[in-house]
N, C-alpha and C positions, 0 to 999 in steps of 0.2 A: 809543290806548286811550281809551275813553269809559266813564265810570262813571255809571250812571243808577240812580235808585230803581227797585226791582223793580216792574214793571207788566206786565199782560197787555194784549192789544189790546182786549178787550171789557170794558165797565163791569162787567157781572155777575161777571166773573172777578176783579175787584179789590175786591169788597165783602167784605173780611175785616178783622180788627183792624188789620193793618199798612196795608192799602190805604186804610182810612178815615182813619187818621192822615195819610197822604201827601196825600189829597184836601184835608184841612184845611190842611196847610202850603201846598198849591198855591193854594188860595183866598186865603189871607192874605199869602203871600210871593211865590211863583213867578209867578203870573199878573199881579199888579200890576207887578212888576219887568219882565216881558216887555212889557207894554202901554206902559211908559215908554220903550221903545227903538224905534228907527226901524222895524225889521222887524216886531216885535210878533206873533210866531207864537203866543204863549201856549200852549205845549205843556204847561206845568204839571208836576206830579209824576207823572202817570199817562199818559204819552204812548203807551207800548207799543212793541214792537219794530218793527212795520210803519211807524209814523209816524217813529220815529227813523231807520230805514233810508231813508225818503224824503228826509228832511232831509240826511242824510249823503251820499247819492248825488247829490242836487241841488247839493251843494257841490263836486262833482267827484271824490269818492272812488269808485273802481270796485269795490273789494272790501270787504265788510262781513260780519262774522259775530259771533255770540255766543261770547265766549271762555270765560266762566264766570259763575256766579250764586250768590247766597246768598239766604236768605229776605228780605233787605232791599235788595240791590243786584244789578244785572246789569252785567257788564263786556263791552263790545263792542270789537272790533278793526276799525279802518278803515284801508284802505291805498289809495294813489293808483292 
């Protein structure tokens, strides 16, 4: 199970009060933390399902689905 901040794939679909707060967190916390790591993907707080799916499948998981969501989070299921 993967719990991510709620995000759509397109920037325009994330420009709402919650999305704006998540972009702020991403700029100040998530992106610098990612940049300090070897891989440095910098997905931030607004990656969207398509990008998360790409990362998960490239890690070797063959099954990926959105299990549930709230206005603040999305829960994905990944299986080998």
